[in-house]
C-alpha positions in Angstrom: 149.7 151.3 124.4 145.9 149.3 124.4 143.2 151.0 126.5 140.2 148.7 127.5 136.9 149.6 126.4 133.4 148.5 127.8 132.1 145.8 125.7 128.5 147.3 126.2 129.4 149.9 123.4 127.7 149.1 119.9 128.3 151.0 116.3 128.4 154.4 117.1 129.8 154.3 120.4 132.8 152.5 118.7 133.0 154.3 115.7 133.3 157.5 117.6 136.3 156.3 119.4 137.5 155.1 115.8 137.3 159.2 115.1 137.7 161.3 117.7 140.5 159.0 119.9 142.0 157.5 117.0 141.8 159.7 114.8 140.8 157.4 111.7 138.3 156.9 109.1 136.1 153.6 110.1 135.1 153.3 106.1 138.7 153.6 104.9 138.4 149.9 105.0 140.4 148.9 108.1 139.2 146.4 110.6 139.8 147.9 114.9 140.0 145.7 117.0 138.5 146.7 121.0 138.8 144.4 124.0 138.0 144.4 127.8 139.8 145.1 130.7 140.1 141.1 131.8 141.1 140.9 127.6 138.6 137.9 127.8 136.1 139.3 125.3 137.1 140.9 121.7 135.2 142.9 119.4 136.3 143.7 115.8 134.6 146.6 113.8 134.6 146.7 110.2 133.2 148.2 107.4 131.6 145.7 104.8 129.5 146.0 102.3 125.5 147.0 102.7 127.2 148.9 106.5 129.1 148.3 109.7 129.6 144.6 111.2 130.8 143.7 115.1 132.3 140.3 115.2 132.2 139.6 118.7 134.6 136.7 120.6 134.2 136.1 124.2 136.6 133.1 125.9 135.3 130.5 128.0 138.6 130.1 129.5 141.6 132.2 129.2 142.7 135.6 127.5 143.5 137.3 124.8 147.0 137.7 124.1 147.4 141.2 121.7 150.9 141.0 120.0 153.7 143.0 121.1 156.0 145.9 118.8 158.5 147.9 118.9 157.0 151.2 120.9 159.5 153.3 119.2 157.9 151.9 116.0 153.5 151.5 116.7 153.8 154.5 118.7 153.5 156.4 115.4 151.5 154.0 113.2 148.7 151.6 115.9 147.2 152.5 118.7 145.1 150.4 120.8 141.5 151.1 123.2 
């Protein structure tokens, strides 16, 4: 189940969430998506050549729609934070 993230968080804190809560390694090349409670702000944390990058998008109107998954399958594969 997705959980909102405080959008004031930056590289070190988001990396900490990836490693401690998601049990993933940010250096493995995956992209990690974080959204706020209102679903109007999204950050994507990704490792590129030379360092970490955060992509930040704020919607002026509307909200992001997260994809729906079969919970039985996804709970073993993906965790949102």
